[in-house]
C-alpha positions in Angstrom: -2.6 40.3 24.3 0.3 41.8 24.4 3.3 41.8 20.8 5.4 39.3 22.2 2.7 37.1 23.0 1.2 37.4 19.4 4.0 36.5 18.0 4.8 33.4 20.0 1.3 32.6 18.8 2.1 32.6 15.6 4.7 30.8 15.9 3.4 28.4 17.3 0.3 28.0 14.5 3.3 28.2 11.7 5.0 25.4 13.0 1.4 23.7 13.8 -0.2 24.0 10.5 3.9 23.1 8.9 2.8 19.2 10.1 -0.6 19.5 9.5 -0.3 20.3 5.8 3.0 18.2 5.2 2.8 17.0 1.7 4.0 13.5 2.9 2.0 11.6 4.7 3.7 8.3 4.4 6.4 6.7 6.1 9.3 4.8 5.0 8.2 2.8 2.0 5.3 4.0 2.0 3.8 5.9 -1.4 0.1 7.5 -1.3 -2.3 6.4 -3.3 -4.5 8.6 -4.5 -7.3 6.4 -6.5 -10.1 5.7 -4.8 -8.7 6.8 -1.2 -6.3 8.8 -0.4 -3.7 6.9 1.9 -0.8 4.8 2.2 0.6 2.0 0.3 3.7 0.0 0.2 6.1 0.8 -1.9 6.7 -1.3 -4.9 9.3 -3.9 -3.4 7.7 -3.7 0.3 5.5 -5.1 2.3 3.3 -5.0 5.2 5.4 -4.3 8.5 4.2 -8.1 10.4 2.6 -5.2 13.4 0.6 -3.8 10.3 2.0 -0.4 10.7 4.4 0.4 8.2 6.2 -1.1 4.8 9.5 -3.1 4.8 12.1 -3.5 1.7 12.1 -6.9 0.9 16.3 -8.6 0.7 18.2 -8.8 -1.7 17.4 -10.8 -4.8 13.5 -11.0 -2.6 10.0 -9.2 -4.8 6.9 -8.7 -3.0 4.1 -11.3 -3.3 0.8 -11.1 -1.9 2.0 -9.3 1.2 5.4 -11.4 1.7 9.0 -11.1 0.8 10.2 -14.3 -1.8 13.4 -15.3 -2.9 12.9 -13.9 -7.0 13.2 -16.3 -10.0 16.4 -18.5 -10.3 17.5 -17.8 -6.5 16.2 -20.3 -3.4 15.8 -19.9 0.6 18.4 -22.6 2.8 16.0 -22.0 5.4 12.7 -20.1 6.1 15.0 -17.0 7.5 17.8 -17.7 5.4 19.0 -15.1 2.3 17.3 -16.1 -1.5 21.0 -17.5 -2.4 21.5 -18.5 -6.5 20.1 -21.8 -7.2 21.4 -24.4 -9.1 19.9 -27.1 -10.8 20.1 -29.7 -8.6 18.2 -27.0 -6.2 21.7 -26.8 -3.8 21.7 -23.1 -3.4 25.0 -20.7 -3.9 26.3 -17.9 -2.9 25.2 -14.4 -5.6 29.2 -14.5 -6.2 28.9 -17.1 -9.4 27.8 -20.9 -9.8 29.5 -23.9 -8.4 30.4 -25.4 -11.4 32.8 -22.1 -12.6 34.5 -22.3 -9.5 32.7 -17.8 -8.3 30.7 -19.9 -6.0 30.3 -21.7 -2.7 28.1 -24.0 -2.3 25.5 -24.1 0.3 24.2 -26.8 2.6 21.2 -26.7 4.5 
């Protein structure tokens, strides 16, 4: 092998080892778990994606509960895939801009 080929081989092996030995093996919205096994799990306030690959962060006013994003305390949804909005005493959600009583929020009709 010539000097040039050895140089290319050295460069290629350095690039490959950099990918294999990458310190951040986990994907977006994941953290490394080292207690019982080495692997990745969902970061705080993130849930597994529907296809089981990777994790997605919960939205505004949502918390991760039992593998799903649910509305935080004091918030509710008008429909299944709707955003979590401030819940009024009567159970009618309003936007987070304020309560309907104070004039600062818009009442959302389910």
